[in-house]
N, C-alpha and C positions, 0 to 999 in steps of 0.2 A: 137892607141898608145900601146906600148908594156907594159907588166905587170911590168917589171923592172922599166921603166920610171914612171909608175903610182905609184909604191911604193916609188920611190925616191921623187916624188912630194909630196906625203903624209908625208913622213918623214921631208922634208924641211919645209912644212907648219906647222907641229907640232913644229919644232925647232924655227921657227919664232914666233909662238904663245907663246911658253914658254919664249922667250926673251922679248916679249911684256909684259907679266905678271910680269917678274922680273924687267923690267924697271919701271913699274907702282909702284911696291912695293918700289923700290929705291927712286922714286920721292916722295912717301909719307913719307919716313923716313928722307930725307935730308931737311935742312933748308936754305942752301945757294942758293941764287938766280941764281948765275952763274951755279951751278951744275944742278939746275932744268931746266935751258934753254938748257944745253947740253943734258940732259936726254930727254927733249921734242923733240930735233932733232933726237935722237936715236929712239924714238917712231915713228916719221915721216918716217924715213928710213925703219923701220920694217914694217910699213903699206904699203910702196911702195913694199917691198919684198912680202908681202901677196898678193898684187894685181898682181904682176908679176907671182907668182905661180898660182893664180886663172886664169890668162889669158891663161895659158897652158891648163886648163880644159875647160873653157868657151870661145869659139872662138867668138870674136867680131871684127868688122872692125876698131874700134877706139882704141883698147887696146894699141898699141904701141905708138900712139900719146899721150895718157894719161901718159904713162910711161915716154916719152921724156919730156913732160911738167912738170911732178913731179920732174924729175931729174934737170931740170933747176931751178925750184922754190926751190928745196931742196938744191941747191948749193949756191944760193945768199941770200935767206931769213935768214937762220941760222947765216950766217956770220954777217949780219947787226944787228940781234937781240942780238947776243953775244957781239958785239962791243958796242952797246948801254948800255948793262948791265955793262960791264967793265968800261965804262966812266961815269956811273951813270946818263945817260940821257943827258949829255952835248954834244953839237955839236961842 
């Protein structure tokens, strides 16, 4: 791997880690349940980003399958949870 790509991956990992910390602080400050659910989704997406950056450093055979599964789960589960919070649990 080239040195430029290595530095770019380190910078992207640092930016994702910073966004994780800021999301956690925002989650602690807010009291609205809907905002907390949206921030939790942002945390999940940031963790997927951390895993994607890590998969460039640590080569594994299952890395892209895990990313694909996380993308599928990350697309449906947040929509359902936010809809339940908006409707206050009613079906």
